[in-house]
PyMOL commands that place a pseudoatom at each C-alpha (Angstrom):
pseudoatom trace, name=CA, resn=MET, resi=1, chain=A, elem=C, hetatm=0, pos=[-0.025, -22.541, 14.298]
pseudoatom trace, name=CA, resn=GLY, resi=2, chain=A, elem=C, hetatm=0, pos=[3.353, -22.931, 15.954]
pseudoatom trace, name=CA, resn=ALA, resi=3, chain=A, elem=C, hetatm=0, pos=[5.753, -20.298, 17.196]
pseudoatom trace, name=CA, resn=GLU, resi=4, chain=A, elem=C, hetatm=0, pos=[7.355, -20.043, 13.737]
pseudoatom trace, name=CA, resn=GLY, resi=5, chain=A, elem=C, hetatm=0, pos=[3.943, -19.369, 12.164]
pseudoatom trace, name=CA, resn=ILE, resi=6, chain=A, elem=C, hetatm=0, pos=[3.182, -16.565, 14.619]
pseudoatom trace, name=CA, resn=GLY, resi=7, chain=A, elem=C, hetatm=0, pos=[6.558, -14.966, 13.955]
pseudoatom trace, name=CA, resn=SER, resi=8, chain=A, elem=C, hetatm=0, pos=[5.943, -15.189, 10.229]
pseudoatom trace, name=CA, resn=VAL, resi=9, chain=A, elem=C, hetatm=0, pos=[2.521, -13.558, 10.547]
pseudoatom trace, name=CA, resn=ALA, resi=10, chain=A, elem=C, hetatm=0, pos=[4.022, -10.802, 12.699]
pseudoatom trace, name=CA, resn=ARG, resi=11, chain=A, elem=C, hetatm=0, pos=[6.734, -10.139, 10.111]
pseudoatom trace, name=CA, resn=VAL, resi=12, chain=A, elem=C, hetatm=0, pos=[4.148, -9.909, 7.350]
pseudoatom trace, name=CA, resn=ALA, resi=13, chain=A, elem=C, hetatm=0, pos=[2.053, -7.513, 9.449]
pseudoatom trace, name=CA, resn=VAL, resi=14, chain=A, elem=C, hetatm=0, pos=[5.090, -5.361, 10.208]
pseudoatom trace, name=CA, resn=GLY, resi=15, chain=A, elem=C, hetatm=0, pos=[6.025, -5.319, 6.518]
pseudoatom trace, name=CA, resn=VAL, resi=16, chain=A, elem=C, hetatm=0, pos=[2.525, -4.302, 5.449]
pseudoatom trace, name=CA, resn=ALA, resi=17, chain=A, elem=C, hetatm=0, pos=[2.423, -1.571, 8.101]
pseudoatom trace, name=CA, resn=ALA, resi=18, chain=A, elem=C, hetatm=0, pos=[5.804, -0.262, 6.921]
pseudoatom trace, name=CA, resn=VAL, resi=19, chain=A, elem=C, hetatm=0, pos=[4.666, -0.114, 3.293]
pseudoatom trace, name=CA, resn=LEU, resi=20, chain=A, elem=C, hetatm=0, pos=[1.445, 1.676, 4.290]
pseudoatom trace, name=CA, resn=ALA, resi=21, chain=A, elem=C, hetatm=0, pos=[3.418, 4.152, 6.406]
pseudoatom trace, name=CA, resn=GLN, resi=22, chain=A, elem=C, hetatm=0, pos=[5.714, 4.876, 3.468]
pseudoatom trace, name=CA, resn=MET, resi=23, chain=A, elem=C, hetatm=0, pos=[2.676, 5.470, 1.250]
pseudoatom trace, name=CA, resn=ALA, resi=24, chain=A, elem=C, hetatm=0, pos=[1.298, 7.892, 3.827]
pseudoatom trace, name=CA, resn=LEU, resi=25, chain=A, elem=C, hetatm=0, pos=[4.580, 9.815, 3.666]
pseudoatom trace, name=CA, resn=ALA, resi=26, chain=A, elem=C, hetatm=0, pos=[3.872, 10.599, 0.015]
pseudoatom trace, name=CA, resn=PHE, resi=27, chain=A, elem=C, hetatm=0, pos=[2.271, 13.846, 1.188]
pseudoatom trace, name=CA, resn=PHE, resi=28, chain=A, elem=C, hetatm=0, pos=[5.602, 15.054, 2.562]
pseudoatom trace, name=CA, resn=TYR, resi=29, chain=A, elem=C, hetatm=0, pos=[7.389, 14.202, -0.693]
pseudoatom trace, name=CA, resn=VAL, resi=30, chain=A, elem=C, hetatm=0, pos=[4.716, 15.113, -3.235]
pseudoatom trace, name=CA, resn=GLY, resi=31, chain=A, elem=C, hetatm=0, pos=[2.282, 17.607, -1.717]
pseudoatom trace, name=CA, resn=LEU, resi=32, chain=A, elem=C, hetatm=0, pos=[4.167, 19.670, 0.827]
pseudoatom trace, name=CA, resn=PRO, resi=33, chain=A, elem=C, hetatm=0, pos=[7.253, 20.601, -1.231]
pseudoatom trace, name=CA, resn=ILE, resi=34, chain=A, elem=C, hetatm=0, pos=[5.159, 22.024, -4.084]
pseudoatom trace, name=CA, resn=LEU, resi=35, chain=A, elem=C, hetatm=0, pos=[4.571, 25.055, -1.880]
pseudoatom trace, name=CA, resn=VAL, resi=36, chain=A, elem=C, hetatm=0, pos=[8.220, 25.852, -1.207]
pseudoatom trace, name=CA, resn=VAL, resi=37, chain=A, elem=C, hetatm=0, pos=[10.616, 23.846, -3.383]
pseudoatom trace, name=CA, resn=PRO, resi=38, chain=A, elem=C, hetatm=0, pos=[11.649, 24.691, -6.971]
pseudoatom trace, name=CA, resn=VAL, resi=39, chain=A, elem=C, hetatm=0, pos=[10.905, 22.144, -9.695]
pseudoatom trace, name=CA, resn=PRO, resi=40, chain=A, elem=C, hetatm=0, pos=[14.328, 20.406, -9.745]
pseudoatom trace, name=CA, resn=GLY, resi=41, chain=A, elem=C, hetatm=0, pos=[14.071, 19.874, -5.988]
pseudoatom trace, name=CA, resn=ILE, resi=42, chain=A, elem=C, hetatm=0, pos=[10.545, 18.494, -6.318]
pseudoatom trace, name=CA, resn=LEU, resi=43, chain=A, elem=C, hetatm=0, pos=[11.650, 16.051, -9.009]
pseudoatom trace, name=CA, resn=PHE, resi=44, chain=A, elem=C, hetatm=0, pos=[14.542, 14.914, -6.798]
pseudoatom trace, name=CA, resn=LEU, resi=45, chain=A, elem=C, hetatm=0, pos=[12.193, 14.386, -3.835]
pseudoatom trace, name=CA, resn=TRP, resi=46, chain=A, elem=C, hetatm=0, pos=[9.771, 12.401, -5.998]
pseudoatom trace, name=CA, resn=LEU, resi=47, chain=A, elem=C, hetatm=0, pos=[12.591, 10.195, -7.279]
pseudoatom trace, name=CA, resn=LEU, resi=48, chain=A, elem=C, hetatm=0, pos=[13.885, 9.706, -3.745]
pseudoatom trace, name=CA, resn=TRP, resi=49, chain=A, elem=C, hetatm=0, pos=[10.416, 8.711, -2.537]
pseudoatom trace, name=CA, resn=ILE, resi=50, chain=A, elem=C, hetatm=0, pos=[10.036, 6.160, -5.342]
pseudoatom trace, name=CA, resn=VAL, resi=51, chain=A, elem=C, hetatm=0, pos=[13.400, 4.616, -4.429]
pseudoatom trace, name=CA, resn=GLU, resi=52, chain=A, elem=C, hetatm=0, pos=[12.336, 4.456, -0.781]
pseudoatom trace, name=CA, resn=VAL, resi=53, chain=A, elem=C, hetatm=0, pos=[9.023, 2.799, -1.715]
pseudoatom trace, name=CA, resn=VAL, resi=54, chain=A, elem=C, hetatm=0, pos=[10.825, 0.155, -3.749]
pseudoatom trace, name=CA, resn=PHE, resi=55, chain=A, elem=C, hetatm=0, pos=[13.264, -0.418, -0.879]
pseudoatom trace, name=CA, resn=VAL, resi=56, chain=A, elem=C, hetatm=0, pos=[10.557, -0.780, 1.790]
pseudoatom trace, name=CA, resn=ILE, resi=57, chain=A, elem=C, hetatm=0, pos=[8.598, -3.175, -0.442]
pseudoatom trace, name=CA, resn=TRP, resi=58, chain=A, elem=C, hetatm=0, pos=[11.773, -5.209, -0.989]
pseudoatom trace, name=CA, resn=LEU, resi=59, chain=A, elem=C, hetatm=0, pos=[12.349, -5.366, 2.768]
pseudoatom trace, name=CA, resn=ALA, resi=60, chain=A, elem=C, hetatm=0, pos=[8.699, -6.273, 3.388]
pseudoatom trace, name=CA, resn=ILE, resi=61, chain=A, elem=C, hetatm=0, pos=[8.853, -9.099, 0.855]
pseudoatom trace, name=CA, resn=ARG, resi=62, chain=A, elem=C, hetatm=0, pos=[11.949, -10.455, 2.595]
pseudoatom trace, name=CA, resn=HIS, resi=63, chain=A, elem=C, hetatm=0, pos=[9.977, -10.319, 5.899]
pseudoatom trace, name=CA, resn=THR, resi=64, chain=A, elem=C, hetatm=0, pos=[12.705, -8.406, 7.646]
pseudoatom trace, name=CA, resn=TRP, resi=65, chain=A, elem=C, hetatm=0, pos=[12.188, -6.516, 10.868]
pseudoatom trace, name=CA, resn=TYR, resi=66, chain=A, elem=C, hetatm=0, pos=[14.052, -3.513, 9.404]
pseudoatom trace, name=CA, resn=ALA, resi=67, chain=A, elem=C, hetatm=0, pos=[11.162, -2.479, 7.143]
pseudoatom trace, name=CA, resn=PRO, resi=68, chain=A, elem=C, hetatm=0, pos=[9.603, -0.053, 9.694]
pseudoatom trace, name=CA, resn=LEU, resi=69, chain=A, elem=C, hetatm=0, pos=[12.857, 1.881, 9.879]
pseudoatom trace, name=CA, resn=VAL, resi=70, chain=A, elem=C, hetatm=0, pos=[12.485, 3.034, 6.263]
pseudoatom trace, name=CA, resn=PRO, resi=71, chain=A, elem=C, hetatm=0, pos=[9.405, 5.252, 6.812]
pseudoatom trace, name=CA, resn=LEU, resi=72, chain=A, elem=C, hetatm=0, pos=[10.956, 6.669, 9.970]
pseudoatom trace, name=CA, resn=ALA, resi=73, chain=A, elem=C, hetatm=0, pos=[14.228, 7.499, 8.210]
pseudoatom trace, name=CA, resn=SER, resi=74, chain=A, elem=C, hetatm=0, pos=[12.276, 8.771, 5.220]
pseudoatom trace, name=CA, resn=PHE, resi=75, chain=A, elem=C, hetatm=0, pos=[10.310, 11.240, 7.334]
pseudoatom trace, name=CA, resn=VAL, resi=76, chain=A, elem=C, hetatm=0, pos=[13.430, 12.505, 9.087]
pseudoatom trace, name=CA, resn=LEU, resi=77, chain=A, elem=C, hetatm=0, pos=[15.268, 12.835, 5.764]
pseudoatom trace, name=CA, resn=VAL, resi=78, chain=A, elem=C, hetatm=0, pos=[12.557, 14.867, 4.031]
pseudoatom trace, name=CA, resn=MET, resi=79, chain=A, elem=C, hetatm=0, pos=[12.157, 17.177, 7.020]
pseudoatom trace, name=CA, resn=LEU, resi=80, chain=A, elem=C, hetatm=0, pos=[15.921, 17.752, 7.180]
pseudoatom trace, name=CA, resn=MET, resi=81, chain=A, elem=C, hetatm=0, pos=[16.036, 18.412, 3.435]
pseudoatom trace, name=CA, resn=LEU, resi=82, chain=A, elem=C, hetatm=0, pos=[13.185, 20.918, 3.608]
pseudoatom trace, name=CA, resn=GLU, resi=83, chain=A, elem=C, hetatm=0, pos=[14.774, 22.678, 6.571]
pseudoatom trace, name=CA, resn=TYR, resi=84, chain=A, elem=C, hetatm=0, pos=[18.156, 22.792, 4.852]
pseudoatom trace, name=CA, resn=GLY, resi=85, chain=A, elem=C, hetatm=0, pos=[16.533, 24.216, 1.720]
pseudoatom trace, name=CA, resn=ARG, resi=86, chain=A, elem=C, hetatm=0, pos=[14.702, 26.844, 3.749]
pseudoatom trace, name=CA, resn=ALA, resi=87, chain=A, elem=C, hetatm=0, pos=[17.787, 27.873, 5.697]
pseudoatom trace, name=CA, resn=ASN, resi=88, chain=A, elem=C, hetatm=0, pos=[20.443, 27.723, 2.970]
pseudoatom trace, name=CA, resn=LEU, resi=89, chain=A, elem=C, hetatm=0, pos=[18.776, 27.714, -0.442]
pseudoatom trace, name=CA, resn=GLY, resi=90, chain=A, elem=C, hetatm=0, pos=[16.042, 30.303, 0.078]
pseudoatom trace, name=CA, resn=TRP, resi=91, chain=A, elem=C, hetatm=0, pos=[13.143, 27.899, -0.266]
pseudoatom trace, name=CA, resn=GLY, resi=92, chain=A, elem=C, hetatm=0, pos=[9.980, 29.397, 1.146]
pseudoatom trace, name=CA, resn=ALA, resi=93, chain=A, elem=C, hetatm=0, pos=[6.373, 30.171, 0.436]
for i in range(1, 93): cmd.bond("trace and resi %d" % i, "trace and resi %d" % (i + 1))
show_as sticks, trace
zoom trace
């Protein structure tokens, strides 16, 4: 296996890890908000998570190195949204 083959294997591994990380974030989009977010907000978060899953899979299929940034941005986004909802929209348990 040449240098190109190793790079290709690494890109596939990074893509798979990114998809698995995005799947693990499902808890923050599906489970956690049920405690504090009203139904329209939950539906929006679920839709957003599905879009992010499709996007990370698309990036992983293209073997791009940007795929791991999606779960990171996804986690930051959901935490910011939950904090904004708590502070400004009265979301709380």
